[in-house]
C-alpha positions as CSV (number, residue, x, y, z in Angstrom):
1,A,119.3,80.6,122.0
2,I,117.4,82.7,119.5
3,R,119.7,85.7,119.7
4,G,122.2,85.8,116.9
5,Q,120.1,83.2,114.9
6,M,117.3,85.3,113.5
7,V,118.4,85.3,109.8
8,I,119.0,81.5,109.8
9,L,115.8,80.7,111.7
10,L,113.6,82.9,109.6
11,K,114.8,81.2,106.4
12,N,113.6,77.9,107.7
13,A,109.9,77.0,107.8
14,Q,109.8,75.7,111.3
15,G,112.3,78.3,112.6
16,S,110.2,81.1,111.1
17,R,107.1,79.9,112.8
18,V,109.0,79.8,116.1
19,V,110.4,83.3,115.6
20,Q,107.0,84.7,114.6
21,A,105.3,83.2,117.7
22,L,108.1,84.6,119.9
23,L,107.9,88.1,118.4
24,K,104.2,88.1,119.0
25,E,104.6,87.1,122.7
26,L,107.6,89.3,123.6
27,D,107.1,92.8,124.9
28,T,107.9,95.4,122.3
29,A,111.3,96.4,123.7
30,E,112.5,92.8,123.6
31,A,111.0,92.2,120.1
32,V,112.8,95.3,118.8
33,I,116.1,94.0,120.1
34,L,115.7,90.7,118.2
35,V,114.5,92.4,115.0
36,Q,117.7,94.5,114.9
37,E,119.4,91.3,113.7
38,L,117.5,91.7,110.4
39,R,119.4,94.9,109.6
40,E,120.9,94.5,106.1
41,H,119.1,91.2,105.7
42,V,115.5,92.3,105.1
43,A,115.4,91.6,101.3
44,E,117.6,88.5,101.6
45,V,115.2,86.9,104.2
46,G,112.1,88.4,102.7
47,M,112.6,86.7,99.3
48,T,112.4,83.3,100.9
49,T,109.1,81.5,101.5
50,A,109.4,81.2,105.3
51,G,111.3,84.4,105.7
52,S,108.7,86.6,104.0
53,W,106.1,85.8,106.7
54,G,108.6,86.4,109.5
55,V,109.8,89.7,108.1
56,V,106.3,91.0,107.9
57,V,105.7,90.0,111.6
58,A,109.0,91.6,112.6
59,F,108.1,94.9,111.0
60,K,104.6,94.9,112.4
61,R,106.0,94.3,115.9
62,S,108.9,96.7,115.8
63,H,108.4,99.4,113.1
64,A,112.2,99.3,112.9
65,E,113.5,102.3,111.0
66,F,115.7,100.3,108.7
67,F,112.9,98.3,107.1
68,V,111.6,101.0,104.7
69,P,115.0,102.0,103.3
70,E,116.0,98.4,102.9
71,V,112.7,97.6,101.1
72,A,113.2,100.6,98.9
73,A,116.8,99.6,98.0
74,S,115.5,96.2,96.8
75,A,112.1,97.4,95.5
76,T,112.4,95.7,92.0
77,E,113.7,92.4,93.3
78,L,111.1,92.2,96.0
79,S,108.3,93.3,93.8
80,T,108.9,90.6,91.2
81,C,109.3,87.7,93.6
82,Q,106.2,86.1,95.0
83,H,107.5,86.1,98.6
84,G,109.3,89.4,98.3
85,A,106.1,91.0,96.9
86,R,104.4,90.0,100.1
87,V,107.1,91.8,102.1
88,I,107.1,95.1,100.2
89,Q,103.3,95.2,100.1
90,R,102.8,94.4,103.8
91,V,105.6,96.8,104.8
92,M,103.9,99.6,102.8
93,E,100.5,98.8,104.4
94,E,101.8,98.7,107.9
95,A,104.1,101.8,107.5
96,H,101.1,103.7,106.1
97,A,98.9,102.7,109.0
98,A,101.7,103.8,111.4
99,S,102.3,107.1,109.6
100,I,105.8,106.1,108.6
101,D,107.3,107.9,105.7
102,L,107.1,105.8,102.5
103,S,108.7,108.3,100.2
104,P,111.9,106.2,99.9
105,V,109.7,103.3,98.5
106,A,107.8,105.6,96.2
107,E,111.1,107.1,94.9
108,A,112.6,103.7,94.3
109,L,109.6,102.5,92.4
110,L,109.6,105.6,90.2
111,Q,113.2,104.7,89.3
112,T,112.2,101.3,88.0
113,D,110.5,100.3,84.7
114,L,106.9,100.9,86.0
115,A,105.4,99.4,82.8
116,Q,107.3,96.2,83.4
117,L,106.3,96.0,87.0
118,A,102.7,96.8,86.1
119,V,102.5,93.6,83.9
120,D,104.5,91.4,86.2
121,P,102.4,88.7,88.0
122,F,103.6,90.0,91.4
123,G,104.8,93.5,90.7
124,N,101.4,94.7,89.6
125,Y,100.2,94.3,93.1
126,T,103.1,96.3,94.5
127,I,102.3,99.1,92.1
128,Q,98.6,99.0,93.2
129,M,99.6,99.2,96.9
130,A,102.1,102.0,96.2
131,L,99.3,104.0,94.5
132,R,97.2,103.4,97.6
133,F,99.7,104.1,100.3
134,C,102.6,106.2,99.0
């Protein structure tokens, strides 16, 4: 009953908790299959309160290849939103720990107004993480 519902469930507080618990319990192959439903929805889901936590768990469990490019494509939007900032920061941290190439995120951030991000209440943390991990 969860398949085909990941985006909707992750945007809901209770649904996100259920999905997070499920992803933690499934074997990796099954988790990866479910996480594929987030393709083209990482930023959309990640900018919601409940979704941001679920997106972080989804990446940690799957290391799905589409996460870094999608995060990079929405770097400014994610960085300047409280919940999105959690996503971009945790994805950078986990990708770095797993030796996943973060150059798309670094390149995307370099194309933004770094001074503006540096003074943003949430963006400044993204810049600090990028300096550490990219």
